N, C-alpha and C positions, 0 to 999 in steps of 0.2 A: 183376351183376359182368361187366365187359367181358372177353371172351376175348382173349388175346394169343398170337401166333404167334412162335416163335423162328425167324427166317428170315434168310438173308443176301441173298436176291434175290426180288423179286416181279415177274412178268411181267404186263403189263396188257392190251393188246388191239389188235385190228384192226377197224375199222368196214368192213363189207362191205355196200355199198348195192345193192339190187336192186329195180328198178321201184318206187322210192319208199320201200321198206321197208329199214331198217337192221339189219344183223346185225354181229357181230364175231367176230374169230378170233384175234388174236395181238399180242404186243408185249412190252415189257420195262421193268420198274421195279425195279432192285435197291435194297435199303434196309438200312442198318446203323445200329443205335442200341442200343449195349450188348448186341448180339446178340439183341435182342428187338424185335419190330415190333408196335405197336398196330394193331388192326383199323381204327381211324379213318382213317389215311392211305389204306389200300386202298379203304375204302368211299367216301371222297371222290373218288378217281380213278374208281371205278366209277360214281359219281353224275354226274361231269362227262362221261363218254363212255359210249356205248351198247355195252358190252362183252358178248360172248357166249362167249368162251373166255378163261379166266384161267389163267395158269401161274405157279407159285411154285417158285423155285429154291433148292436147298439148305435145306430145312426141317430144323429141329432138334427136331421133335416127332414122335411116331407119327402116321400118317395116320388121322384120324378123320373120314372124308369126309362122313358124314351130317350131323355137327355143322357142319363148315365150309361145306358146301353151303347149309345153312339160313341160316347167319349172313351169308354173302356173296351169297346170292340165286341160286344155281346149282342145276341139277337133277342133274348127274352129276359125279363126281370120280374121278380115278384117278392113280396114281403109277408111276414107272418102277422098274426092278428094284433100283436102288440107293437108292430113296427120296430122290433128289436133285432130282427134277422132279415137280411135281404139276400136273395139268391139270384145270380145271373147265369144264363145258359148260352152256350155257343150254338151256331147253326148246325143242324143235324141232329140235335137232341130234342126229344119231346118228353113231356111229363104229365102226370096227374098228381094232385095233392092227396096224400094219404092221411095226413094229420097237420092241422094248423093250431098250434098251441103257443102260449106266451113264452115257453122255454124251449121249444123245438118246432121246426118245420120239417116235414118228411115228404119226399117226392118219390114216385115210381118213375124212373128215368128209362127211356127206351131209345135205341138207336139202331140203324141198319148194321152197325158194326158189332152189336152185342148179340150173342146167341139167344139171350132172353133178357127181359127188363131187370134192372137192379133197383134196390130200395136205398135211398140216401137220406139220412137224417142229420140236420145241422143243429147243434146244441148251443144254447147260451143259458146256462143254469143260474138259478138264484144263489145268493150268498149264504142264506141261512139253511139249517138242517130241515126245519119244518117246511119252508117254502119249496125245497127241492123234492119233497115226497110226491107231489103231483107229477113231476117229471118222470120219476122212476115208475110210477103207476102207468103213465102213458107209454113208456118204452115197453113195459110188459105187455100191454094191450096190443102194441104194434107187432111184437114178437108172436103173439098168439094168432093175429089176424093175417099175417104175411109169412107164414113158416116156409113156404116153398120158393121165396124170392131171395136171392143173395142180397145181404143187408150190410150197409156201411153206416156207422154212427161216429160222428166226429165233432169236435168243437171244444168249448170251454165248460167243463163240468163243475168248476169252482170247488172241487175237492179231489182227493187223491185216494189211491187204493191201499197203500201200505206206508209205513213210517219211513221206509228208505226212500220215498219219493219226496221228502222234504228235509230241509236242514235249517238251522237258525231259530228254531222255536220248539218248545216242549208243551205247547197248548194241547189240551186233551181233545183230539179229534176222533176218538175211537168210534163214537156213534156214527159219525159221518162216513168213515171207512166201512163200517159194517153194512150200512144201508146201500152204499154205492156198490160193494162187492156182491150183496144179495141180488141187486138188480142185474148186474153183469151175469151172474150165474143163472138166474131165472130166465134171462133172455138168451142164454147160451152164446154169449158174445166172447170173442177172443181178442186180446190186446195185441196189436201188431208190433208193439215195442218201438224202438226208435234208434236212429244213428245220428251222430252229429257231435258238435263240440261240447254240448251240455245235455245232461239227462233231464234237468228241470226245464220247465217252459215258462215260468214266471218268477220274477225277482223284484223285490222291493225292500229297501231299508234292511239289507242283510238277511232277508227271509227268501229261501229258495223252495219252490214247489212245483210239482208236475200237475198242473191243473188241466192242461190241454192234451188230448190224445185222440187216437183213431182206433175204433173197435170194429170187428167184422163178425158176421155169422159164419159157421162152418161151411155153408154152401158157397160163400164168396170165393173160396179157393177152387171150386169147381169151374168157375169162369176165368178167374185171374189167379193162376198158379203161383205167381211170384209177386209179392206185395212188400214194398219197403218204405218205411216212414222216415223222413229226414227232418232234423231240426235245422232250419236255416238261420242265418244271422239276424239278430234283432235290428229293426230299423225304427229309431226314435220311439221305442216302446219297451214296456216292462214284460212283454210276452215275446216268445220266438215264433216265427212262422213254422208250420208243419206242412210238409209236402209228401204226398203218398204216390209212389210210382207202382202201378199195378200192371202186370204183363200177362198176356195169355197167348203170346206168339207161339205159332207151331214151328218147332225146329225139326226139320226132316233130315234124316241121315243122308249124306251124299250117295248118290247112285253109284253102284259098283262099275268100274271101267272094264270093258270087255274088248279085247283086240280081235279084229276079224282078219283072218289070213288072206282073204280076197283083196284087202287093201294093198297088200304088197304087190299084186299083179296089176294094179291100176297104173296107167302110163304116167300120171303126175305125182305118184307117191313120194319119190325122192325129192322132187322140187318142193312139194308141200312141206316136207320135213325140214329142208334147208331154210325155207322162208320162215317157218315157225321158230327155229332155233335162232335165226338172225334177229327176229323181233324180240325174243326173250333176252338175248345178250344186249340189244340196244336199250331195252328197258332198264336192265340192271346197270348198264353203264351210265345212264342218265340219272340214276337215283342213288349211286354209291356216295 
């Protein structure tokens, strides 16, 4: 019998590539379907992308992490104090909790593949301006306390940064934008932007807004020089999934070729050349 999760939101992942090996950390896929979400869409997204951290927002069931870890293919699972945010970690990642708040859970994540630990914060913000203020204060405190650790902040902020991030409404959201922008500036966070079919991440009744995003600290680029956020296709949801691919692979220049004159005097030189050319021509003839 297939297990079903009652959820309003599922966060999917960040691909972190290091030296040719891919890890993952964060992203977002909210999903609403009669307030119940089948495991199959989650498993399909996990199968399409190499995800190492999965976050589920607003679960409607008690946290039975051993069962969900086994079914989703993760090693560790934990939730925040309000049980509104769940996070699952793959094998090889270790963590300590830096903040457990009703609107954010933050982890210091370490791995043998990281040159240093990274700070990861998953957000599920309140809907009202007043209720979001403790979230902004908490992020500012985290920024002060962990200045030297590369920081990634992502999830549903339930507000946007500028008017061009919404359409279909002229409701006055100026105060929301001002407070969100102030928190981003004080925390020295950088919006990674996005690519994909749509700029907005949430749609309902003709209203389009960019409520979900991924922000990073300036030091994030010291470890992951290339970070790209993609908006994936919506799956039975009014939110789109976000996928962050972050790479710090070292690209070495090809070594210079040096021809040694002594090779010519070797007794098998001509035979080796003939064999090499023969293999090259055979390869091309088989792939034309």
